[in-house]
C-alpha positions in Angstrom: 6.7 -13.9 18.0 3.3 -12.6 17.6 0.3 -15.0 18.3 -2.7 -15.3 15.7 -4.5 -13.5 18.2 -2.1 -9.6 17.8 -2.5 -7.4 15.0 -0.1 -8.0 12.0 0.6 -3.7 12.8 0.5 -2.1 16.2 1.9 1.2 16.4 1.7 3.0 19.6 2.3 6.5 21.3 4.1 7.2 17.5 5.2 10.3 17.2 7.3 12.3 14.4 9.6 15.5 14.5 11.4 17.1 12.0 14.1 19.4 12.2 15.1 20.8 16.1 14.5 23.4 17.2 12.6 26.4 16.8 11.6 25.2 13.4 11.2 21.6 14.7 7.8 20.5 13.3 6.0 17.5 14.8 4.4 15.1 12.0 2.6 12.7 14.3 1.4 13.0 18.4 0.9 10.3 19.1 -0.6 7.9 16.9 -2.3 4.4 18.2 -3.3 1.9 15.3 -3.6 -1.6 15.4 -4.2 -3.4 11.7 -5.5 -6.8 11.7 -4.2 -9.1 9.1 -6.3 -9.4 5.8 -7.8 -5.7 6.8 -8.7 -3.2 3.7 -7.9 0.1 5.5 -8.5 3.9 4.1 -6.6 6.3 5.3 -8.0 9.7 5.2 -7.1 12.9 6.5 -6.0 17.1 4.9 -3.4 17.8 3.8 -0.6 18.5 7.2 -2.8 15.6 9.4 0.0 13.1 9.1 -1.8 10.3 7.3 1.3 10.9 4.9 4.2 10.3 7.6 2.2 7.7 9.3 2.4 5.6 5.4 5.5 5.9 5.1 6.2 4.6 8.8 4.3 1.9 8.0 6.2 1.2 4.3 9.3 1.4 6.3 10.6 4.1 4.6 11.0 6.2 7.5 11.0 5.5 11.2 9.1 7.2 14.6 11.2 10.0 16.4 9.4 8.2 19.3 7.0 5.0 20.2 6.4 1.6 19.1 5.7 0.0 15.6 5.8 -3.9 15.9 5.3 -6.1 12.3 4.4 -9.7 13.1 5.9 -8.7 16.7 8.8 -7.3 15.3 9.8 -4.2 16.6 10.6 -2.2 12.9 12.0 0.7 14.9 14.8 -1.0 16.3 15.7 -2.3 13.1 18.7 -0.8 11.4 18.6 0.8 7.0 19.5 -2.7 5.7 17.0 -5.1 7.6 14.2 -2.4 6.9 15.0 -3.1 3.7 15.1 -6.9 3.9 11.3 -6.8 5.7 10.0 -4.3 3.0 10.8 -6.7 -0.3 9.8 -9.9 1.6 6.6 -8.5 3.4 5.4 -5.4 1.2 4.2 -4.1 -2.2 3.6 -0.4 -3.0 1.3 1.2 -5.4 1.4 5.2 -6.7 -0.8 7.5 -7.8 1.7 7.8 -11.0 2.1 4.5 -11.9 6.1 4.7 -12.1 6.2 2.3 -14.7 9.4 2.1 -17.1 8.7 4.2 -20.2 10.6 1.6 -23.0 10.2 -2.2 -20.7 7.2 -4.1 -21.4 4.4 -4.9 -19.0 5.8 -8.4 -18.3 9.5 -6.9 -17.7 7.9 -4.1 -15.5 6.5 -6.6 -13.5 9.6 -8.9 -13.2 11.7 -5.4 -11.6 11.3 -6.7 -7.9 11.5 -10.0 -8.8 15.5 -9.2 -10.5 17.0 -7.3 -7.6 15.5 -10.2 -5.8 17.9 -12.6 -7.7 15.1 -15.0 -9.3 15.9 -17.3 -12.0 14.6 -16.1 -15.4 12.5 -18.7 -15.9 10.6 -18.0 -12.0 10.6 -14.6 -13.0 8.7 -15.0 -16.2 5.9 -17.5 -15.0 5.5 -15.4 -11.7 5.1 -12.2 -13.5 2.6 -13.8 -16.0 1.1 -15.2 -13.0 0.1 -11.8 -11.5 -0.1 -10.3 -14.5 -3.1 -13.1 -14.9 -4.6 -12.2 -11.3 -4.9 -8.2 -12.8 -6.6 -9.7 -16.2 -3.7 -8.2 -18.5 -1.5 -11.5 -19.1 -2.7 -10.6 -22.8 -1.3 -7.3 -23.1 1.7 -8.3 -21.5 3.9 -7.9 -24.3 2.8 -3.8 -24.7 4.8 -1.1 -23.2 2.9 1.8 -20.9 2.5 4.2 -23.9 0.4 1.0 -25.4 -2.0 1.0 -22.2 -4.4 3.5 -20.8 -4.4 5.0 -17.3 -6.4 1.9 -16.1 -4.3 -0.7 -17.4 -0.5 1.0 -16.4 -2.2 0.9 -13.4 -3.2 -3.0 -12.8 0.8 -3.2 -13.8 1.6 -1.3 -11.0 -0.4 -3.4 -9.1 0.9 -6.9 -10.7 4.3 -5.9 -9.8 3.0 -4.6 -6.5 1.6 -8.4 -5.9 4.4 -10.3 -7.6 7.1 -11.0 -4.6 3.5 -12.0 -2.8 3.3 -9.5 -0.4 1.3 -9.7 2.8 0.8 -6.0 3.1 -0.3 -3.6 0.1 0.3 0.2 0.5 -1.1 2.2 -2.0 -0.6 5.8 -2.1 -3.8 7.4 -4.0 -4.0 4.3 -6.5 -6.7 6.1 -8.5 -5.2 9.8 -8.6 -4.9 9.9 -12.0 -8.0 8.1 -13.4 -11.5 9.4 -14.2 -14.3 7.6 -12.5 -14.6 4.2 -14.0 -11.4 3.2 -14.3 -11.3 3.8 -10.4 -14.0 2.0 -9.6 -12.3 -0.7 -11.6 -9.3 -0.6 -10.0 -10.6 -0.5 -6.7 -12.6 -3.5 -7.3 -9.7 -5.0 -8.0 -7.9 -4.0 -4.8 -11.4 -5.4 -2.8 -10.6 -9.0 -5.4 -7.2 -9.2 -4.1 -8.1 -8.4 -0.4 -10.2 -11.1 -0.7 -9.1 -14.1 -2.8 -5.2 -13.4 -2.0 -5.9 -11.7 1.9 -3.7 -9.4 1.2 -3.5 -6.8 3.9 -4.1 -3.4 2.0 -3.3 -0.5 3.4 -5.2 2.8 0.7 -4.4 6.5 1.3 -7.4 9.0 0.2 -8.9 12.0 -0.2 -11.9 10.6 -1.8 -14.7 9.5 -0.1 -16.4 7.3 -3.1 -12.6 5.2 -2.6 -12.4 5.2 0.8 -16.2 3.4 0.9 -14.4 0.3 -0.8 -12.6 -0.2 2.8 -13.6 -2.4 5.5 -12.3 0.1 7.9 -11.4 4.2 7.7 -9.1 5.6 10.0 -9.5 9.9 9.7 -6.8 11.6 10.7 -6.3 15.4 11.9 -3.2 17.7 14.0 -0.9 14.7 13.7 -3.2 12.3 15.4 -5.6 9.6 14.7 -9.1 11.1 15.1 -11.2 8.2 14.7 -11.7 5.0 12.7 -14.6 3.5 11.2 -15.0 0.0 11.2 -17.3 -2.6 9.9 -18.2 -1.3 5.9 -19.8 -3.4 3.9 -17.2 -4.9 0.8 -18.2 -5.9 -2.5 -21.7 -2.3 -2.6 -19.9 -0.3 -5.5 -20.5 3.4 -4.2 -22.3 6.2 -6.2 -20.3 8.0 -7.8 -21.2 11.9 -7.8 
C-alpha cells in the first residue's frame, strides 16, 4: 500500500501501442507522471499527442502495453478487467463533453444511475442523488428532463452523476467543449469548488488555455510524451475570456 507521502497516481515509463508489425502505432512512448491527491490537473496537447490515451489508462478504460501504473500504491496494470471495473466504480467519476444523459429521464434519475448499478436501496439512492444535485446547485430542478435544461445545467447534472458515488478522482473530458464562454466559466468554477471543498482530485482534458488556467497543474503532451509540466497555478482567479 502507498504511504501518505506517495502520489495518488504514478505512471512510470508507460507505453501504449496499437496494431502490430508495419502498421503498429506507438501512442505513448514512455510517460512518467505523478499526480498528488487533491490536485486539479489540466491535460493539454494537440491531436495525436497521447493525452486521450493517457486519460483512458488513468480511467482504467485501457491498460498500458508496458510500464507501471500505480493507483493508491496498487499496480493497476496487473489487474484483470473485472478488477479494473470495480476500481472505476469505487474510486472514479467521469464527465464527458456530450453530457451522456438519458433523454427521457429526470435529472434525479440520471444522477441515481451509478448507485443503481452499485445495488444501493432506493431510499439511499434518492438521498445521495439529491445531495449531489444540491452540490451542483440543481436540487430545485430534480424532476426536469435534459430537454428542459440548458447546456450548462445538463453538464451540472452530469457532474452530479459523476460525484454521487463520492469518488476520489473526477476525470473530465473537454467538460466545457459544448458550452458558451459564460457557461464554461460556471462549470469550471463548480469543478474548482468541488476540488477544494470535497478534496476530489480533478483530471481534465482541454484544448482551451482559458479553461486550463483554472487548474493548479497543467501537463502538456507532445508526440506521445509529457513535454512539460506547469505547477502552482493560482486557483480561484477567473481568467479573462477572449
